[in-house]
Structures are given as C-alpha cells and as structure tokens.
MITORLO-974925 format. One record per residue (C-alpha): residue in three letters; residue number from 1; z, y, x. Coordinates in Angstrom, 1 decimal. Example, Ala and Ser with C-alpha at 12.3 -4.5 7.8 and 13.67 -1.06 7.14 Angstrom:
BEGIN
{atom "ALA" 1 {7.8 -4.5 12.3}}
{atom "SER" 2 {7.1 -1.1 13.7}}
//
This chain:
BEGIN
{atom "MET" 1 {185.9 149.5 155.5}}
{atom "VAL" 2 {183.3 148.6 152.9}}
{atom "LEU" 3 {181.0 151.4 154.2}}
{atom "ILE" 4 {181.4 150.1 157.8}}
{atom "GLU" 5 {180.6 146.6 156.7}}
{atom "LEU" 6 {177.5 147.8 154.9}}
{atom "ALA" 7 {176.4 149.7 158.0}}
{atom "LEU" 8 {177.0 146.8 160.4}}
{atom "GLU" 9 {175.7 144.0 158.3}}
{atom "PRO" 10 {172.0 144.6 159.1}}
{atom "LEU" 11 {172.7 145.0 162.8}}
{atom "SER" 12 {174.1 141.5 163.1}}
{atom "TYR" 13 {170.5 140.2 163.0}}
{atom "SER" 14 {168.6 140.7 166.3}}
{atom "PHE" 15 {165.3 141.4 164.6}}
{atom "LEU" 16 {166.8 144.1 162.4}}
{atom "LEU" 17 {168.5 145.7 165.3}}
{atom "ARG" 18 {165.2 145.8 167.2}}
{atom "GLY" 19 {163.6 147.3 164.2}}
{atom "LEU" 20 {166.2 150.1 164.0}}
{atom "VAL" 21 {165.8 150.9 167.7}}
{atom "ALA" 22 {162.0 150.9 167.4}}
{atom "GLY" 23 {162.3 153.3 164.4}}
{atom "LEU" 24 {164.6 155.7 166.3}}
{atom "LEU" 25 {162.3 155.7 169.3}}
{atom "ALA" 26 {159.4 156.6 167.1}}
{atom "ALA" 27 {161.5 159.3 165.4}}
{atom "VAL" 28 {162.4 160.9 168.7}}
{atom "ALA" 29 {158.8 160.8 170.0}}
{atom "CYS" 30 {157.3 162.2 166.8}}
{atom "GLY" 31 {160.0 164.7 166.3}}
{atom "VAL" 32 {159.6 166.3 169.7}}
{atom "LEU" 33 {155.8 166.7 169.2}}
{atom "SER" 34 {155.9 167.5 165.5}}
{atom "GLY" 35 {156.7 171.2 166.1}}
{atom "PHE" 36 {153.7 171.5 168.5}}
{atom "VAL" 37 {151.5 169.7 166.0}}
{atom "VAL" 38 {152.4 172.1 163.2}}
{atom "TRP" 39 {152.5 175.2 165.3}}
{atom "ARG" 40 {149.0 174.6 166.9}}
{atom "GLY" 41 {147.4 173.4 163.7}}
{atom "MET" 42 {146.8 169.9 165.0}}
{atom "ALA" 43 {147.7 167.8 161.9}}
{atom "PHE" 44 {144.2 166.4 161.7}}
{atom "VAL" 45 {144.5 165.2 165.3}}
{atom "GLY" 46 {147.4 163.0 164.5}}
{atom "ASP" 47 {145.7 161.6 161.5}}
{atom "ALA" 48 {142.5 160.9 163.4}}
{atom "LEU" 49 {144.3 159.2 166.3}}
{atom "SER" 50 {146.3 157.0 163.9}}
{atom "HIS" 51 {143.1 155.6 162.6}}
{atom "ALA" 52 {141.1 155.6 165.8}}
{atom "ILE" 53 {143.4 153.1 167.5}}
{atom "LEU" 54 {142.6 150.5 164.8}}
{atom "PRO" 55 {139.8 148.7 166.8}}
{atom "GLY" 56 {142.2 148.3 169.8}}
{atom "ILE" 57 {144.8 146.7 167.5}}
{atom "VAL" 58 {142.2 144.3 166.1}}
{atom "VAL" 59 {140.8 143.3 169.5}}
{atom "ALA" 60 {144.4 142.7 170.8}}
{atom "PHE" 61 {145.1 140.5 167.7}}
{atom "PHE" 62 {142.0 138.5 168.3}}
{atom "PHE" 63 {142.7 137.8 172.0}}
{atom "GLY" 64 {146.4 137.2 171.4}}
{atom "PHE" 65 {147.9 140.0 173.5}}
{atom "SER" 66 {150.3 142.7 172.5}}
{atom "LEU" 67 {149.1 144.9 169.7}}
{atom "PHE" 68 {151.0 147.8 171.3}}
{atom "PHE" 69 {148.9 147.8 174.4}}
{atom "GLY" 70 {145.7 147.3 172.4}}
{atom "ALA" 71 {146.5 150.4 170.4}}
{atom "LEU" 72 {147.4 152.3 173.6}}
{atom "GLY" 73 {144.0 151.5 175.2}}
{atom "ALA" 74 {142.1 152.6 172.0}}
{atom "GLY" 75 {144.2 155.8 171.8}}
{atom "ALA" 76 {143.4 156.7 175.4}}
{atom "LEU" 77 {139.7 156.1 174.8}}
{atom "ALA" 78 {139.8 158.3 171.6}}
{atom "VAL" 79 {141.5 161.2 173.5}}
{atom "LEU" 80 {138.8 161.0 176.3}}
{atom "GLY" 81 {136.1 161.0 173.7}}
{atom "ILE" 82 {137.5 164.0 171.8}}
{atom "GLY" 83 {137.9 165.9 175.1}}
{atom "ALA" 84 {134.4 165.0 176.3}}
{atom "LEU" 85 {132.7 166.0 173.1}}
{atom "SER" 86 {134.6 169.3 172.6}}
{atom "GLY" 87 {135.0 170.3 176.3}}
{atom "ARG" 88 {133.4 173.6 177.4}}
{atom "GLY" 89 {132.3 174.5 173.9}}
{atom "LYS" 90 {129.9 171.6 173.4}}
{atom "LEU" 91 {131.3 171.0 169.9}}
{atom "LYS" 92 {134.2 172.5 167.9}}
{atom "GLU" 93 {137.3 170.4 168.4}}
{atom "ASP" 94 {137.6 169.5 164.7}}
{atom "THR" 95 {134.0 168.3 164.7}}
{atom "ALA" 96 {134.7 166.1 167.7}}
{atom "ILE" 97 {137.8 164.8 166.1}}
{atom "GLY" 98 {136.0 163.9 162.9}}
{atom "ILE" 99 {133.3 162.1 164.9}}
{atom "ILE" 100 {135.8 160.0 166.9}}
{atom "PHE" 101 {137.9 159.4 163.8}}
{atom "ALA" 102 {135.1 158.1 161.7}}
{atom "GLY" 103 {133.5 156.1 164.4}}
{atom "PHE" 104 {136.6 154.3 165.7}}
{atom "PHE" 105 {138.0 153.7 162.3}}
{atom "ALA" 106 {134.7 152.3 161.0}}
{atom "LEU" 107 {134.6 150.0 164.1}}
{atom "GLY" 108 {138.1 148.8 163.4}}
{atom "ILE" 109 {137.3 148.0 159.8}}
{atom "LEU" 110 {134.1 146.2 160.9}}
{atom "LEU" 111 {136.0 144.1 163.5}}
{atom "MET" 112 {138.7 143.3 160.9}}
{atom "SER" 113 {136.0 142.0 158.5}}
{atom "ARG" 114 {134.5 139.8 161.2}}
{atom "ILE" 115 {137.3 138.3 163.2}}
{atom "THR" 116 {140.4 138.3 160.9}}
{atom "SER" 117 {141.5 139.0 157.3}}
{atom "TYR" 118 {143.1 142.2 156.0}}
{atom "GLN" 119 {146.3 140.2 155.2}}
{atom "ASP" 120 {146.8 139.3 158.9}}
{atom "LEU" 121 {146.9 143.0 159.9}}
{atom "SER" 122 {148.4 144.5 156.7}}
{atom "HIS" 123 {151.6 145.3 158.7}}
{atom "VAL" 124 {149.5 147.5 161.0}}
{atom "LEU" 125 {148.2 149.6 158.1}}
{atom "PHE" 126 {151.5 149.9 156.2}}
{atom "GLY" 127 {154.1 149.4 159.0}}
{atom "ASN" 128 {156.6 146.6 159.7}}
{atom "ILE" 129 {159.7 148.0 161.3}}
{atom "LEU" 130 {161.3 144.5 161.1}}
{atom "GLY" 131 {158.6 142.7 163.0}}
{atom "VAL" 132 {158.8 144.5 166.4}}
{atom "ALA" 133 {159.0 142.0 169.3}}
{atom "GLN" 134 {161.1 142.4 172.3}}
{atom "GLN" 135 {158.2 143.1 174.6}}
{atom "ASP" 136 {156.9 145.8 172.2}}
{atom "LEU" 137 {160.3 147.4 172.2}}
{atom "ILE" 138 {160.3 147.7 176.0}}
{atom "GLY" 139 {156.8 149.2 176.0}}
{atom "MET" 140 {157.9 151.7 173.3}}
{atom "ALA" 141 {160.9 152.7 175.3}}
{atom "VAL" 142 {158.8 153.3 178.4}}
{atom "VAL" 143 {156.2 155.4 176.4}}
{atom "VAL" 144 {158.9 157.5 174.7}}
{atom "GLY" 145 {160.6 158.2 178.0}}
{atom "ALA" 146 {157.2 159.3 179.5}}
{atom "VAL" 147 {156.5 161.6 176.5}}
{atom "LEU" 148 {159.9 163.2 176.7}}
{atom "LEU" 149 {159.6 163.8 180.5}}
{atom "ALA" 150 {156.1 165.2 180.1}}
{atom "ILE" 151 {157.2 167.6 177.3}}
{atom "ALA" 152 {160.2 168.7 179.5}}
{atom "ALA" 153 {158.0 169.2 182.5}}
{atom "SER" 154 {155.2 171.1 180.7}}
{atom "TYR" 155 {157.2 173.0 178.1}}
{atom "LYS" 156 {156.5 176.5 179.3}}
{atom "GLU" 157 {152.9 175.7 180.0}}
{atom "LEU" 158 {152.5 174.4 176.4}}
{atom "LEU" 159 {154.2 177.5 175.2}}
{atom "VAL" 160 {152.0 179.9 177.1}}
{atom "THR" 161 {148.7 178.2 176.4}}
{atom "SER" 162 {149.5 178.0 172.7}}
{atom "PHE" 163 {150.4 181.7 172.3}}
{atom "ASP" 164 {148.0 183.4 174.7}}
{atom "PRO" 165 {145.3 181.3 176.4}}
{atom "ALA" 166 {143.8 184.3 178.1}}
{atom "HIS" 167 {147.1 185.1 179.7}}
{atom "ALA" 168 {147.5 181.5 180.7}}
{atom "VAL" 169 {144.2 181.6 182.6}}
{atom "ALA" 170 {145.2 184.9 184.3}}
{atom "ILE" 171 {148.4 183.3 185.7}}
{atom "GLY" 172 {146.5 180.3 186.9}}
{atom "LEU" 173 {147.0 177.8 184.1}}
{atom "SER" 174 {144.3 175.7 182.6}}
{atom "PRO" 175 {144.4 175.6 178.7}}
{atom "GLU" 176 {141.9 172.7 178.9}}
{atom "VAL" 177 {144.1 170.6 181.1}}
{atom "ILE" 178 {147.1 171.3 178.9}}
{atom "ARG" 179 {145.1 170.4 175.8}}
{atom "TYR" 180 {144.2 167.1 177.4}}
{atom "ILE" 181 {147.9 166.5 178.2}}
{atom "LEU" 182 {148.9 167.2 174.6}}
{atom "LEU" 183 {146.2 165.0 173.2}}
{atom "LEU" 184 {147.3 162.2 175.4}}
{atom "LEU" 185 {151.0 162.6 174.4}}
{atom "LEU" 186 {149.9 162.6 170.7}}
{atom "ALA" 187 {148.0 159.3 171.3}}
{atom "LEU" 188 {151.0 157.7 173.0}}
{atom "THR" 189 {153.3 158.9 170.2}}
{atom "THR" 190 {150.9 157.7 167.5}}
{atom "VAL" 191 {151.0 154.2 169.1}}
{atom "VAL" 192 {154.8 154.2 169.0}}
{atom "ALA" 193 {155.0 155.4 165.4}}
{atom "ILE" 194 {152.5 152.8 164.1}}
{atom "GLN" 195 {155.0 150.1 165.0}}
{atom "THR" 196 {157.3 151.4 162.3}}
{atom "VAL" 197 {155.3 153.2 159.6}}
{atom "GLY" 198 {151.7 151.9 160.2}}
{atom "VAL" 199 {148.4 153.7 160.4}}
{atom "ILE" 200 {148.4 155.1 156.9}}
{atom "LEU" 201 {151.8 156.8 157.0}}
{atom "VAL" 202 {152.0 157.8 160.7}}
{atom "LEU" 203 {151.0 161.4 159.8}}
{atom "ALA" 204 {154.3 161.8 157.9}}
{atom "LEU" 205 {156.3 161.4 161.2}}
{atom "LEU" 206 {154.0 163.7 163.2}}
{atom "VAL" 207 {153.7 166.5 160.7}}
{atom "THR" 208 {156.4 166.7 158.1}}
{atom "PRO" 209 {159.5 167.1 160.3}}
{atom "GLY" 210 {158.0 170.0 162.2}}
{atom "ALA" 211 {156.8 171.6 158.9}}
{atom "ALA" 212 {160.3 171.3 157.4}}
{atom "ALA" 213 {162.0 172.7 160.5}}
{atom "SER" 214 {159.6 175.6 160.5}}
{atom "MET" 215 {160.9 176.6 157.1}}
{atom "ILE" 216 {164.3 177.0 158.5}}
{atom "SER" 217 {163.8 178.6 161.9}}
{atom "ARG" 218 {161.3 180.5 164.0}}
{atom "LYS" 219 {162.8 179.6 167.4}}
{atom "LEU" 220 {160.7 176.8 169.0}}
{atom "HIS" 221 {163.5 174.9 170.6}}
{atom "THR" 222 {165.4 175.0 167.3}}
{atom "ILE" 223 {162.3 173.7 165.5}}
{atom "LEU" 224 {162.0 170.8 167.9}}
{atom "GLY" 225 {165.7 169.9 167.7}}
{atom "LEU" 226 {165.6 170.0 163.9}}
{atom "SER" 227 {162.4 167.9 163.8}}
{atom "ILE" 228 {164.0 165.2 165.9}}
{atom "LEU" 229 {167.2 165.3 163.8}}
{atom "MET" 230 {165.2 165.0 160.5}}
{atom "ALA" 231 {163.0 162.2 161.8}}
{atom "THR" 232 {166.0 160.3 163.1}}
{atom "VAL" 233 {168.1 160.6 159.9}}
{atom "ALA" 234 {165.0 159.7 157.8}}
{atom "THR" 235 {164.6 156.6 159.9}}
{atom "PHE" 236 {168.2 155.5 159.3}}
{atom "VAL" 237 {167.9 156.2 155.6}}
{atom "GLY" 238 {164.6 154.4 155.4}}
{atom "PHE" 239 {165.9 151.4 157.4}}
{atom "TYR" 240 {168.9 150.9 155.3}}
{atom "GLY" 241 {167.0 151.6 152.1}}
{atom "SER" 242 {164.5 148.9 153.2}}
{atom "TYR" 243 {167.2 146.4 153.8}}
{atom "TYR" 244 {169.4 146.9 150.8}}
{atom "GLY" 245 {166.7 147.9 148.3}}
{atom "ASP" 246 {164.1 145.4 149.3}}
{atom "LEU" 247 {161.6 148.2 150.0}}
{atom "PRO" 248 {158.8 148.5 152.5}}
{atom "SER" 249 {160.2 150.4 155.5}}
{atom "GLY" 250 {157.2 152.7 156.3}}
{atom "PRO" 251 {157.0 154.3 152.9}}
{atom "ALA" 252 {160.8 154.6 152.7}}
{atom "ILE" 253 {160.9 156.5 155.9}}
{atom "ALA" 254 {158.0 158.7 155.0}}
{atom "LEU" 255 {159.4 159.5 151.5}}
{atom "THR" 256 {162.8 160.4 153.0}}
{atom "ILE" 257 {161.1 162.9 155.4}}
{atom "THR" 258 {159.1 164.3 152.5}}
{atom "GLY" 259 {162.4 164.8 150.7}}
{atom "PHE" 260 {163.8 166.7 153.7}}
{atom "PHE" 261 {160.7 169.0 153.6}}
{atom "LEU" 262 {161.2 169.7 149.9}}
{atom "LEU" 263 {164.8 170.6 150.5}}
{atom "ALA" 264 {163.8 172.8 153.4}}
{atom "TYR" 265 {161.1 174.4 151.3}}
{atom "GLY" 266 {163.5 175.1 148.5}}
{atom "TRP" 267 {166.1 176.5 150.9}}
{atom "ALA" 268 {163.5 178.8 152.4}}
{atom "ARG" 269 {162.3 180.0 149.0}}
{atom "ILE" 270 {165.9 180.9 148.0}}
{atom "THR" 271 {166.9 182.5 151.3}}
{atom "ARG" 272 {163.6 184.3 151.8}}
{atom "ARG" 273 {164.4 186.4 148.7}}
{atom "LYS" 274 {167.5 187.6 150.7}}
{atom "GLY" 275 {165.3 188.3 153.8}}
{atom "SER" 276 {166.9 185.7 156.1}}
{atom "ALA" 277 {164.4 182.9 156.2}}
{atom "PRO" 278 {161.0 182.8 158.1}}
{atom "ALA" 279 {157.8 183.0 156.1}}
{atom "ALA" 280 {155.8 179.8 156.0}}
{atom "THR" 281 {153.0 181.6 157.9}}
{atom "GLU" 282 {155.1 182.9 160.7}}
{atom "ARG" 283 {154.8 181.4 164.2}}
{atom "PRO" 284 {157.8 180.5 166.3}}
{atom "GLU" 285 {159.2 183.1 168.7}}
{atom "SER" 286 {157.6 182.7 172.1}}
{atom "SER" 287 {160.2 184.7 173.9}}
{atom "ILE" 288 {163.0 182.2 173.4}}
{atom "LEU" 289 {162.7 179.3 175.9}}
//
C-alpha cells in the first residue's frame, strides 16, 4: 500500500500528470528513432537540431505564442537548410549540419541576449517536464502520432536505403527523399523531447537508448523495442526521482538512460566472452523485418 501511495501521490496534481505524459510521449518518439540514429551514424544530426531550434523558441517567447510551435518551425527550416546545402553532393552532410547548427544556435543566443534574459528561457536549455501546458501536450501527442505512423509506413524503405542505397535506387526508391523524411522526423522528435529534457540533454534521449539496445541485440525490430522500453522506464525513474528527490527532471532522465547503457555495455562485455552478444561495431540484421 505504501508503494502504491508513493506512486499515485504525484499524479494527484494535474501539472505533474501532464509532465509524466509529456515525458512518456518524448520517450516513445525518441526511442523509436534512436535505433536509426545510432545505426546510420546520425548522432550529430540530433545534437545539431536540438540547438538549431533555439531561435524559433526565442521568437515564440517574445511574441507570446506556443514555444512548441516556434521550435517546430525552426526545426523544419533547419532540415530544409541541411537538405539544400548537402543535396546532390554540394557539401558533405556533416559539413552542412555543422553550418546550420552553428548559424541557427548563434542566432538563438543573439536573440536571447537582445529580447529576453537567460533566466526566462533556462527551462528550454535544461528542460522542465513539470511546466508542460495543456496545449503543448496536445501538440506533442499529435506529433508523436505522426512520427510513429511515418516510421511504420516507411520502415522497409528506411531499412533498404540504409543498408544498400544502390539497391534502393535499382528498385525505384529515392535515398534522398528517405533522408529528408528521416531528418524531418528527427526534427519533430527533437521538438517533443525538448519539452522534457531541454536543448542540452536532448541527445541523451535520441542516442543512448539505441546505443544500449545495440549492445544487446542485432535485430532491428528488437533494438527499436528495447530503445522505447529503456527510454520509457528512464522517464518514469527520472520523473519520480525529480519529485521525491527535488532534482531537475532532465538530468535525472538522462542519467538514468546513461545507467541503462552502462548496464548493457557491461552485460555485452560479459556475454561476448561467451560468444552470445553482438559486437559494438556490428550492424543490425537487415533480413529480419
């Protein structure tokens, strides 16, 4: 009974309940993409997008409309910019990402210094799972639903273009279009995650669950399932740790996920000696859909 009371006590407050739901939405969205981010070596993309949306957030704060939609607009512009600069071999993708990352983040910092104070937007940088408004929660639910539907609809296309782009072209697929889709999904998911862990720690949700799951399995669907599970459990742990331990929620969630990775890494080291765990450099199996 004591454990049940401890579990239900935070949920008696509406703002805490909204925070938990927001965290779970972010965990599902990030978890389902985390495997692809790690698999395709796109960790830098998630980091860049989490910083590139800062000017949209500042502008939204200044004009008094939802920070969620401000971030969404800036994320879409960042994706289009990365695609335009790196499309058709104009620049390498990592170079384009670096340019957009530096330019957008610098613009965000400049706007922050001119129209508001850092204290006003500190929750954006470090996360505030307990400050999610009702309208933001609705927007997050819509975005997460769209991300899940898009992943389900394009799963095989993402798989083929990731493993063998030449074969994808031969069967009529466009790796360029699929890349744009994945970048857009990453931008949408980054916006969702920032509501809980902030700009600085969003990379933990996008990268660490997939990295931990890859230590345990080489089957892509298993990796995605484990990523969602780890991100979800870490959100619960971080949420309750934040409430009962008077801790900031974003770092609590990120550190919990890091703990899961360390456990998975240790498990992989032990079982690899017995020949039953995948090596860290092995890619997921493409034949298992």
